[in-house]
mmCIF file of the N, C-alpha and C atoms, coordinates in Angstrom:
data_MODEL
# 
_entry.id   MODEL 
# 
loop_
_atom_site.group_PDB 
_atom_site.id 
_atom_site.type_symbol 
_atom_site.label_atom_id 
_atom_site.label_alt_id 
_atom_site.label_comp_id 
_atom_site.label_asym_id 
_atom_site.label_entity_id 
_atom_site.label_seq_id 
_atom_site.pdbx_PDB_ins_code 
_atom_site.Cartn_x 
_atom_site.Cartn_y 
_atom_site.Cartn_z 
_atom_site.occupancy 
_atom_site.B_iso_or_equiv 
_atom_site.pdbx_formal_charge 
_atom_site.auth_seq_id 
_atom_site.auth_comp_id 
_atom_site.auth_asym_id 
_atom_site.auth_atom_id 
_atom_site.pdbx_PDB_model_num 
ATOM 1   N N  . MET A 1 1  ? -23.460 14.571  -16.786 1.00 0.00 ? 1  MET A N  1 
ATOM 2   C CA . MET A 1 1  ? -22.930 14.732  -15.616 1.00 0.00 ? 1  MET A CA 1 
ATOM 3   C C  . MET A 1 1  ? -22.767 13.819  -14.825 1.00 0.00 ? 1  MET A C  1 
ATOM 4   N N  . GLN A 1 2  ? -23.954 12.794  -14.511 1.00 0.00 ? 2  GLN A N  1 
ATOM 5   C CA . GLN A 1 2  ? -23.994 11.541  -13.648 1.00 0.00 ? 2  GLN A CA 1 
ATOM 6   C C  . GLN A 1 2  ? -22.894 10.723  -14.140 1.00 0.00 ? 2  GLN A C  1 
ATOM 7   N N  . VAL A 1 3  ? -22.801 10.483  -15.454 1.00 0.00 ? 3  VAL A N  1 
ATOM 8   C CA . VAL A 1 3  ? -21.518 9.651   -15.778 1.00 0.00 ? 3  VAL A CA 1 
ATOM 9   C C  . VAL A 1 3  ? -20.126 10.142  -15.494 1.00 0.00 ? 3  VAL A C  1 
ATOM 10  N N  . LYS A 1 4  ? -20.042 11.392  -15.686 1.00 0.00 ? 4  LYS A N  1 
ATOM 11  C CA . LYS A 1 4  ? -18.743 12.029  -15.335 1.00 0.00 ? 4  LYS A CA 1 
ATOM 12  C C  . LYS A 1 4  ? -18.644 11.608  -13.934 1.00 0.00 ? 4  LYS A C  1 
ATOM 13  N N  . LEU A 1 5  ? -19.582 12.062  -13.236 1.00 0.00 ? 5  LEU A N  1 
ATOM 14  C CA . LEU A 1 5  ? -19.048 11.767  -11.659 1.00 0.00 ? 5  LEU A CA 1 
ATOM 15  C C  . LEU A 1 5  ? -18.823 10.303  -11.297 1.00 0.00 ? 5  LEU A C  1 
ATOM 16  N N  . ALA A 1 6  ? -19.494 9.306   -11.883 1.00 0.00 ? 6  ALA A N  1 
ATOM 17  C CA . ALA A 1 6  ? -19.236 7.856   -11.665 1.00 0.00 ? 6  ALA A CA 1 
ATOM 18  C C  . ALA A 1 6  ? -17.766 7.533   -12.298 1.00 0.00 ? 6  ALA A C  1 
ATOM 19  N N  . LYS A 1 7  ? -17.347 8.337   -13.397 1.00 0.00 ? 7  LYS A N  1 
ATOM 20  C CA . LYS A 1 7  ? -16.000 7.985   -13.817 1.00 0.00 ? 7  LYS A CA 1 
ATOM 21  C C  . LYS A 1 7  ? -14.931 8.376   -12.878 1.00 0.00 ? 7  LYS A C  1 
ATOM 22  N N  . THR A 1 8  ? -15.370 9.764   -12.413 1.00 0.00 ? 8  THR A N  1 
ATOM 23  C CA . THR A 1 8  ? -14.288 10.235  -11.250 1.00 0.00 ? 8  THR A CA 1 
ATOM 24  C C  . THR A 1 8  ? -14.212 9.578   -10.066 1.00 0.00 ? 8  THR A C  1 
ATOM 25  N N  . LYS A 1 9  ? -15.162 9.119   -9.493  1.00 0.00 ? 9  LYS A N  1 
ATOM 26  C CA . LYS A 1 9  ? -15.395 8.136   -8.515  1.00 0.00 ? 9  LYS A CA 1 
ATOM 27  C C  . LYS A 1 9  ? -14.434 6.995   -8.977  1.00 0.00 ? 9  LYS A C  1 
ATOM 28  N N  . LYS A 1 10 ? -14.640 6.149   -9.693  1.00 0.00 ? 10 LYS A N  1 
ATOM 29  C CA . LYS A 1 10 ? -13.928 5.150   -10.215 1.00 0.00 ? 10 LYS A CA 1 
ATOM 30  C C  . LYS A 1 10 ? -12.655 5.522   -10.184 1.00 0.00 ? 10 LYS A C  1 
ATOM 31  N N  . ILE A 1 11 ? -11.883 6.393   -10.832 1.00 0.00 ? 11 ILE A N  1 
ATOM 32  C CA . ILE A 1 11 ? -10.499 7.082   -10.742 1.00 0.00 ? 11 ILE A CA 1 
ATOM 33  C C  . ILE A 1 11 ? -9.794  7.121   -9.392  1.00 0.00 ? 11 ILE A C  1 
ATOM 34  N N  . LEU A 1 12 ? -10.870 7.840   -8.284  1.00 0.00 ? 12 LEU A N  1 
ATOM 35  C CA . LEU A 1 12 ? -10.389 8.074   -6.924  1.00 0.00 ? 12 LEU A CA 1 
ATOM 36  C C  . LEU A 1 12 ? -10.236 6.811   -6.246  1.00 0.00 ? 12 LEU A C  1 
ATOM 37  N N  . TRP A 1 13 ? -11.262 5.792   -6.672  1.00 0.00 ? 13 TRP A N  1 
ATOM 38  C CA . TRP A 1 13 ? -10.989 4.582   -5.958  1.00 0.00 ? 13 TRP A CA 1 
ATOM 39  C C  . TRP A 1 13 ? -9.906  3.590   -6.211  1.00 0.00 ? 13 TRP A C  1 
ATOM 40  N N  . PHE A 1 14 ? -9.715  3.919   -7.399  1.00 0.00 ? 14 PHE A N  1 
ATOM 41  C CA . PHE A 1 14 ? -8.540  3.004   -8.089  1.00 0.00 ? 14 PHE A CA 1 
ATOM 42  C C  . PHE A 1 14 ? -7.159  3.878   -7.625  1.00 0.00 ? 14 PHE A C  1 
ATOM 43  N N  . LEU A 1 15 ? -6.988  5.084   -7.462  1.00 0.00 ? 15 LEU A N  1 
ATOM 44  C CA . LEU A 1 15 ? -5.882  5.785   -6.844  1.00 0.00 ? 15 LEU A CA 1 
ATOM 45  C C  . LEU A 1 15 ? -5.973  5.373   -5.388  1.00 0.00 ? 15 LEU A C  1 
ATOM 46  N N  . GLY A 1 16 ? -6.896  5.411   -4.754  1.00 0.00 ? 16 GLY A N  1 
ATOM 47  C CA . GLY A 1 16 ? -6.844  4.993   -3.335  1.00 0.00 ? 16 GLY A CA 1 
ATOM 48  C C  . GLY A 1 16 ? -6.515  3.624   -3.421  1.00 0.00 ? 16 GLY A C  1 
ATOM 49  N N  . LEU A 1 17 ? -6.852  2.744   -3.924  1.00 0.00 ? 17 LEU A N  1 
ATOM 50  C CA . LEU A 1 17 ? -6.573  1.235   -3.803  1.00 0.00 ? 17 LEU A CA 1 
ATOM 51  C C  . LEU A 1 17 ? -5.129  1.104   -4.116  1.00 0.00 ? 17 LEU A C  1 
ATOM 52  N N  . TRP A 1 18 ? -4.540  1.983   -4.912  1.00 0.00 ? 18 TRP A N  1 
ATOM 53  C CA . TRP A 1 18 ? -3.075  1.654   -5.444  1.00 0.00 ? 18 TRP A CA 1 
ATOM 54  C C  . TRP A 1 18 ? -2.276  2.217   -4.461  1.00 0.00 ? 18 TRP A C  1 
ATOM 55  N N  . CYS A 1 19 ? -2.643  3.481   -3.666  1.00 0.00 ? 19 CYS A N  1 
ATOM 56  C CA . CYS A 1 19 ? -2.109  4.129   -2.494  1.00 0.00 ? 19 CYS A CA 1 
ATOM 57  C C  . CYS A 1 19 ? -1.876  3.296   -1.560  1.00 0.00 ? 19 CYS A C  1 
ATOM 58  N N  . ALA A 1 20 ? -2.900  2.542   -1.157  1.00 0.00 ? 20 ALA A N  1 
ATOM 59  C CA . ALA A 1 20 ? -3.085  1.554   -0.068  1.00 0.00 ? 20 ALA A CA 1 
ATOM 60  C C  . ALA A 1 20 ? -2.192  0.385   -0.304  1.00 0.00 ? 20 ALA A C  1 
ATOM 61  N N  . GLY A 1 21 ? -1.991  -0.047  -1.738  1.00 0.00 ? 21 GLY A N  1 
ATOM 62  C CA . GLY A 1 21 ? -1.246  -1.144  -1.749  1.00 0.00 ? 21 GLY A CA 1 
ATOM 63  C C  . GLY A 1 21 ? 0.422   -0.645  -1.850  1.00 0.00 ? 21 GLY A C  1 
ATOM 64  N N  . VAL A 1 22 ? 0.771   0.675   -2.144  1.00 0.00 ? 22 VAL A N  1 
ATOM 65  C CA . VAL A 1 22 ? 2.111   0.909   -1.917  1.00 0.00 ? 22 VAL A CA 1 
ATOM 66  C C  . VAL A 1 22 ? 2.396   1.078   -0.909  1.00 0.00 ? 22 VAL A C  1 
ATOM 67  N N  . VAL A 1 23 ? 1.416   1.576   0.096   1.00 0.00 ? 23 VAL A N  1 
ATOM 68  C CA . VAL A 1 23 ? 1.720   1.918   1.799   1.00 0.00 ? 23 VAL A CA 1 
ATOM 69  C C  . VAL A 1 23 ? 2.097   0.631   2.290   1.00 0.00 ? 23 VAL A C  1 
ATOM 70  N N  . GLY A 1 24 ? 0.874   -0.451  2.021   1.00 0.00 ? 24 GLY A N  1 
ATOM 71  C CA . GLY A 1 24 ? 1.181   -1.570  2.571   1.00 0.00 ? 24 GLY A CA 1 
ATOM 72  C C  . GLY A 1 24 ? 2.524   -2.511  2.311   1.00 0.00 ? 24 GLY A C  1 
ATOM 73  N N  . LEU A 1 25 ? 2.564   -2.172  0.942   1.00 0.00 ? 25 LEU A N  1 
ATOM 74  C CA . LEU A 1 25 ? 3.940   -3.023  0.296   1.00 0.00 ? 25 LEU A CA 1 
ATOM 75  C C  . LEU A 1 25 ? 5.045   -2.406  1.178   1.00 0.00 ? 25 LEU A C  1 
ATOM 76  N N  . SER A 1 26 ? 5.464   -1.264  1.241   1.00 0.00 ? 26 SER A N  1 
ATOM 77  C CA . SER A 1 26 ? 6.369   -0.341  1.906   1.00 0.00 ? 26 SER A CA 1 
ATOM 78  C C  . SER A 1 26 ? 6.429   -0.918  3.394   1.00 0.00 ? 26 SER A C  1 
ATOM 79  N N  . VAL A 1 27 ? 5.346   -0.946  4.201   1.00 0.00 ? 27 VAL A N  1 
ATOM 80  C CA . VAL A 1 27 ? 5.026   -1.458  5.444   1.00 0.00 ? 27 VAL A CA 1 
ATOM 81  C C  . VAL A 1 27 ? 5.571   -2.685  5.737   1.00 0.00 ? 27 VAL A C  1 
ATOM 82  N N  . LEU A 1 28 ? 4.936   -3.663  4.562   1.00 0.00 ? 28 LEU A N  1 
ATOM 83  C CA . LEU A 1 28 ? 5.535   -5.005  4.913   1.00 0.00 ? 28 LEU A CA 1 
ATOM 84  C C  . LEU A 1 28 ? 7.305   -5.339  4.734   1.00 0.00 ? 28 LEU A C  1 
ATOM 85  N N  . SER A 1 29 ? 7.694   -4.564  3.747   1.00 0.00 ? 29 SER A N  1 
ATOM 86  C CA . SER A 1 29 ? 9.132   -5.040  3.409   1.00 0.00 ? 29 SER A CA 1 
ATOM 87  C C  . SER A 1 29 ? 9.703   -4.380  4.389   1.00 0.00 ? 29 SER A C  1 
ATOM 88  N N  . GLY A 1 30 ? 9.240   -3.235  5.102   1.00 0.00 ? 30 GLY A N  1 
ATOM 89  C CA . GLY A 1 30 ? 10.037  -2.547  6.522   1.00 0.00 ? 30 GLY A CA 1 
ATOM 90  C C  . GLY A 1 30 ? 9.955   -3.598  7.652   1.00 0.00 ? 30 GLY A C  1 
ATOM 91  N N  . LEU A 1 31 ? 8.748   -4.401  7.886   1.00 0.00 ? 31 LEU A N  1 
ATOM 92  C CA . LEU A 1 31 ? 8.554   -5.476  8.789   1.00 0.00 ? 31 LEU A CA 1 
ATOM 93  C C  . LEU A 1 31 ? 9.479   -6.477  8.351   1.00 0.00 ? 31 LEU A C  1 
ATOM 94  N N  . ILE A 1 32 ? 9.826   -6.753  7.248   1.00 0.00 ? 32 ILE A N  1 
ATOM 95  C CA . ILE A 1 32 ? 10.440  -8.365  6.818   1.00 0.00 ? 32 ILE A CA 1 
ATOM 96  C C  . ILE A 1 32 ? 11.827  -7.973  7.298   1.00 0.00 ? 32 ILE A C  1 
ATOM 97  N N  . LYS A 1 33 ? 12.227  -6.413  6.909   1.00 0.00 ? 33 LYS A N  1 
ATOM 98  C CA . LYS A 1 33 ? 13.641  -6.101  7.305   1.00 0.00 ? 33 LYS A CA 1 
ATOM 99  C C  . LYS A 1 33 ? 14.134  -5.968  8.704   1.00 0.00 ? 33 LYS A C  1 
ATOM 100 N N  . LEU A 1 34 ? 13.081  -5.557  9.450   1.00 0.00 ? 34 LEU A N  1 
ATOM 101 C CA . LEU A 1 34 ? 13.294  -5.590  10.784  1.00 0.00 ? 34 LEU A CA 1 
ATOM 102 C C  . LEU A 1 34 ? 13.358  -6.769  11.366  1.00 0.00 ? 34 LEU A C  1 
ATOM 103 N N  . LEU A 1 35 ? 12.521  -8.026  11.182  1.00 0.00 ? 35 LEU A N  1 
ATOM 104 C CA . LEU A 1 35 ? 12.626  -9.024  11.676  1.00 0.00 ? 35 LEU A CA 1 
ATOM 105 C C  . LEU A 1 35 ? 13.894  -9.687  11.169  1.00 0.00 ? 35 LEU A C  1 
ATOM 106 N N  . MET A 1 36 ? 14.328  -9.355  9.918   1.00 0.00 ? 36 MET A N  1 
ATOM 107 C CA . MET A 1 36 ? 15.681  -10.133 9.562   1.00 0.00 ? 36 MET A CA 1 
ATOM 108 C C  . MET A 1 36 ? 16.695  -9.573  10.537  1.00 0.00 ? 36 MET A C  1 
ATOM 109 N N  . TYR A 1 37 ? 16.657  -8.370  10.654  1.00 0.00 ? 37 TYR A N  1 
ATOM 110 C CA . TYR A 1 37 ? 17.789  -7.643  11.525  1.00 0.00 ? 37 TYR A CA 1 
ATOM 111 C C  . TYR A 1 37 ? 17.825  -8.253  12.777  1.00 0.00 ? 37 TYR A C  1 
ATOM 112 N N  . TRP A 1 38 ? 16.567  -8.342  13.409  1.00 0.00 ? 38 TRP A N  1 
ATOM 113 C CA . TRP A 1 38 ? 16.490  -8.638  14.728  1.00 0.00 ? 38 TRP A CA 1 
ATOM 114 C C  . TRP A 1 38 ? 16.792  -10.337 15.004  1.00 0.00 ? 38 TRP A C  1 
ATOM 115 N N  . ALA A 1 39 ? 16.632  -11.288 13.972  1.00 0.00 ? 39 ALA A N  1 
ATOM 116 C CA . ALA A 1 39 ? 16.956  -12.319 14.092  1.00 0.00 ? 39 ALA A CA 1 
ATOM 117 C C  . ALA A 1 39 ? 18.277  -12.561 13.800  1.00 0.00 ? 39 ALA A C  1 
ATOM 118 N N  . GLY A 1 40 ? 19.405  -11.580 12.949  1.00 0.00 ? 40 GLY A N  1 
ATOM 119 C CA . GLY A 1 40 ? 20.874  -11.679 12.679  1.00 0.00 ? 40 GLY A CA 1 
ATOM 120 C C  . GLY A 1 40 ? 21.403  -11.108 14.075  1.00 0.00 ? 40 GLY A C  1 
ATOM 121 N N  . LEU A 1 41 ? 20.460  -10.413 14.757  1.00 0.00 ? 41 LEU A N  1 
ATOM 122 C CA . LEU A 1 41 ? 21.192  -10.136 16.261  1.00 0.00 ? 41 LEU A CA 1 
ATOM 123 C C  . LEU A 1 41 ? 20.996  -11.292 17.167  1.00 0.00 ? 41 LEU A C  1 
ATOM 124 N N  . ARG A 1 42 ? 19.902  -11.778 17.373  1.00 0.00 ? 42 ARG A N  1 
ATOM 125 C CA . ARG A 1 42 ? 19.909  -13.085 17.999  1.00 0.00 ? 42 ARG A CA 1 
ATOM 126 C C  . ARG A 1 42 ? 20.729  -13.936 17.802  1.00 0.00 ? 42 ARG A C  1 
ATOM 127 N N  . GLY A 1 43 ? 20.733  -14.359 16.267  1.00 0.00 ? 43 GLY A N  1 
ATOM 128 C CA . GLY A 1 43 ? 21.814  -15.682 15.788  1.00 0.00 ? 43 GLY A CA 1 
ATOM 129 C C  . GLY A 1 43 ? 22.728  -15.586 16.251  1.00 0.00 ? 43 GLY A C  1 
# 
């Protein structure tokens, strides 16, 4: 039972990390697009 719990915890941690990575990347790409758009307006 204890081993199963540890395995589940590991899977959940991995999923959380993956979700954070995906969200971080989409936010980052959105910011870059916004900056490029803003630079284009000013240029």
